[in-house]
N, C-alpha and C positions, 0 to 999 in steps of 0.2 A: 358605208360607202366602200366600193371596191375600186381599185385603181389598176389600170393597165397602161404602162408607158406614160403615165401622167397626162394622157389626152383623152382617155375613155373612162367614163364613170357610170356608176349606178347609184342613184340617190333615193333613199326611202324617206318620204316626208313624215314628219311627226304630226300628231293631231293638233289642229288649231281650234281652240274652243270657240272662236268667233265664226268659224266656218262649219257648214254642215255637210261638206262633201266627203266622200270616202278617202282614206289614205291611199296614196299612189306611189308607185316606183317609177322613176324617170331615168332613162338611159340617155346619155348624150356624148357627143364626140367633139371635143374642142378643135381637133385638127380639121374637122369638116364643118365647123360652125353649125352644128345640128343638135337639137334637143327634142325629145318626145313631146314635150308640152307645146311646141310650135312657136312660142313667143320669141325665142332667140332668132329664128329664121324670119319671122314676120316683121319684128321691130328693129332688127339689127342692133339690139341692145342685149346685154347679158340678163337672162332671167335669174330667178333666185337659185335655181339648180346650178347654174354656171358660177354664180358668186360663191356658193358653198364649196364647189370643187376647186375653184381658184384659190380660195383661202387654204384649203386642205393641201393642195399641191404647190403652194407658194408661187402661183402664177399672178401676174398683174392683170386684173380683170379689165383694166382700161384698154388693153390691146385688142379686146374683143368688141369694142364699141365702134360702130361704123364711122368713117371719116365725115359723113354728113352732119354728125352731131358735134363736131369740133367748133370752137369759136372762130377759127380762121374761115371755115366754110360758111358759117352763118354771117360773118362780116362781109363776105363776097356777095351775098344776096343783097345787102344794103349799100354796096359801093356805088351803084348807079342810081341816078335820080328816077323817081317814079314819074310816069307820064301824067299829064294834066287830064282830068276828066272833061270830056267835051260837053256833056249835058249836065247841068247843075243838079238835076233830079237824081242822077246816078250817085 
């Protein structure tokens, strides 16, 4: 793993015996919330590459989790009563 200002990383994966895909290198930038694998951008959750880099650089990975996954945000969804279904078949 190479580090530049503790926000840009290059991670080389190790072989996973349970997976048959080739080894890859992934570059990502914590300051831009971007990773080559694309999971970080799509899910707004740290991918495995981000977790490794955070551990290496002593960053708290939780700060890279989108606020929509916080308990407070989920509770707001259920604050209001759900409307009654008009047709019983629904």
